[in-house]
N, C-alpha and C positions, 0 to 999 in steps of 0.2 A: 388221367391218373396223376396223383401227386408224386412229384420227384423227391427222392430222398435228399437230405441235406449232406452235402459233401463234407468229409472230415477236414478239419483245420489242423495242419501240421506245422508246428513251430520250427524255425531254424534250429539246428543243434545248439545246445548251450555252450557258449565259449567261457563263460564265468557264472555258474549256477548260483554261487554265493552272492554275487552282485545282483543277479536277477532277483533272487529272493529278498534281498534287502530293498530293492526298489518296489517289489510287490507288497512287502510289509508296510512300507510308509504310504504307498498309494491306497492300500486296503484300509489302513487305519483312518486316513483322511476321508475315504468314502464312507466308512461307518459313522464317523463323527458328523459328516454333512447329512447322511440319510436320515438320522433321527435326532439324537442329542449326543454331544460328546460325553462319553463315560470312560472311566479308567479301564473297564474290562475290554474295551475296543482294542487297546494296545495288546492285550494278552491273546485275544482272538486273532488279530493280525499276525502276531508272532507265530502262533501255532499253525495257521494256514500257510505262512510263508516257509516254515520249517518242512511241512509235507511237500509243498511244491518244489522247494530246493532239493530235497532228497530224491524225488521222482525225476527231476531233470538230471541230477547227478547219475542216476541209474539208467539214463539214456531215454526217458520218455519224452517224446515230441508231439504226441497227439493230444490236442486240447481237450477232447472229450474224455480221454483216459485220465488226464490230470484232474479234471472236474469230478469224476467218479471217485478218484483216490481221495480228494479233499472231502467229499461227502461221507465216504466211508470212514475215514479216520476221524473226522470231526464229530461223528456220532458219539464217540467216547468223551467228548468235551462237555463240561458242565456249563450249559447256557443259562442257568437259572438267574443270573445277574444281568442278563441282556434281553433285548427284544428281538434278536436275531437267532437263527438256527443254522444248521449245517448246509441246508439247501440255498439259503440266502447268501451265505458265505461263498459257497462254490460258484453260484451264479455271478456274484459280484466279481470274484477273481476272473471268471471268464469274460465278463464285460470289460474289465480293466485291461486285460491283455488284448482283446479284440480292438478296443479303442486305441491301444498303443501301436497296433498293426495297421490302423486306418481302415479297419473293416467295420461297416455299419452293421450293428447287431440289433437294430429296431425291427420289429415285426412289419412285414409287408412294405418295407422301405419308407415308412412314415417318419 
């Protein structure tokens, strides 16, 4: 039988604004590297960081819940100038955070 994936709980935010700024710059860099640098990447990273920061300020520490919040709220974002969408952004945020925690997020440990 397949075992469920354990939730990942982040430590409580000591400075959610600083975390958000770090996430914004990390995500923009990721977006620029993933495909091509585009000016819209800065706007996408800012919006995702705003969602993340607000969620953390409200006490959200569960990474899965943070990802769902980003997916949900980024659905209202106009991605027509980008090659990315809300799922890609939320997954990238998750990957960036897991990497910062030293957690291997690659499937099957490859």
